[in-house]
Every structure is written in C-alpha cells, then in structure tokens.
C-alpha angles and dihedrals in degrees: 000000000000117000114239111220115209121199118217114221120206116212087213093052112128120240121228111291094008117127126216113254123201116209088213093051112132120238120231112291093008116128125217111261121200114216090213115084115243112253113246120203098221120191115243116262126240090256091054091048091049091049092050091049091049091049091051091048091051091050092052091047091051092052091047090049092052092049091048091051091049093049093045092047092050092050092048091049090050092050091050091050098251093129091054090051091053102035099026129242117301117249112264119211112211118214118197118203118199108223115184121233110263114247133178130232126191118222122217116272112276125208125176144140122264122229109293116242115180119332100319122089123212127196133192132211121200136186106186131192116201123201118211139155115279094247091051094055095096089067090065093043092056108105096214093051092043091054089051091050093052093046093050091049092052091049091052093048094050089060092056127087127221092256090054095064106034123097131022095292091049094051093047091050090048092050091052092048093048091050090056091048092051094047090050090053097046098038133177083034115073131207118221099215145338123233128195113232089173130006114177123172122184 
C-alpha cells in the first residue's frame, strides 16, 4: 500500500521573493516606545514625612500606655493581696527582743549649795528616783558607782545659779542634765528617766 504524503500548507508561508514583515517593525528614525510608564523614584513630601512621624509617635505612645496599664495593674494587684494569693505569703522571721521590766531606785538625799551670785547664798535639796530596766538595777545598787553618781550630781548643782533651777522650765532642764550625769556614771547601763520626789530650793 503506497503511503500518501500530505503537504501541510501554512497560510503564513512566504511566497517566493516575499519578505517577512513585522507589524511592530520600526520605521527609519523612529525610536522604540514602551507603553509602560517609566518608574520614577520620587522623594516623599513634607506631608508624608509628617504623617509618618505622627504615626510613629502614636505607636510609641500606645506601647507606653500599655506598659503603664500593666505596671499600674500589677501594683494594684499587689496592694490588694493578689500576688500573695498566687505566689503565697513570704516567710516572716520573728525577732524577739528581751526588754527588762522597768523598775525604780531612789538615790540618797542630796544637799548642796548653788553657785553664789552676790551676797546671798542658795542651797538645794533633792530626793531623786531613777527608772532603769530590771536587769540594770545592780548598777545603781553598787556602792562605788552610787558614790560616783552622788558626787557628779553635787558638782553639777554647784555650777548652777538660782535662776537656772527655779520654775517649770528650770526644773525640766535640771532633770535632763541630771539624767545625763547619772548615765555617764553608770555607763554602759542607761537610766530611762529621773523623777523628783523632793526638790527644795532656798
């Protein structure tokens, strides 16, 4: 059986001597023009820069606001005890200080002259009560220290004038000075206060 060869004809096939013409062929002197516009890298305007800056500022303010709310909420929760409910109460170490019971001790009666001003002499008589802690009482019961206390008080009184010890202000000032004299004599023990059982000035 003989093969039948079919020739395929192309409608676009060129005839002898015919040249291929391209519809898009450029004419002489004509430059190629692209239909797409060339992209231009324009610089941002002042309005765009201002808008971008405002947007950035708002973002920072929003973040700061969120942080502030979180910190404030945490502090409030802590004050209301929520952190203790979640984390548990911290361990508390108790420290016990032994403070002795305050006791009083009466000093021997003290009589001495005040500092002489003019022709008239003035003397003072004192009966003092000293308050100390119970465990410090032996310091006032010691004869050597007690003799030192009395001697120091007399020395202090002889340096005072009549006007220094009269009246409420004078007696309060005298009480403060005598407390310092006593504490100096019985150191390192300290008395709490000094009370006047008798205070006579003539």
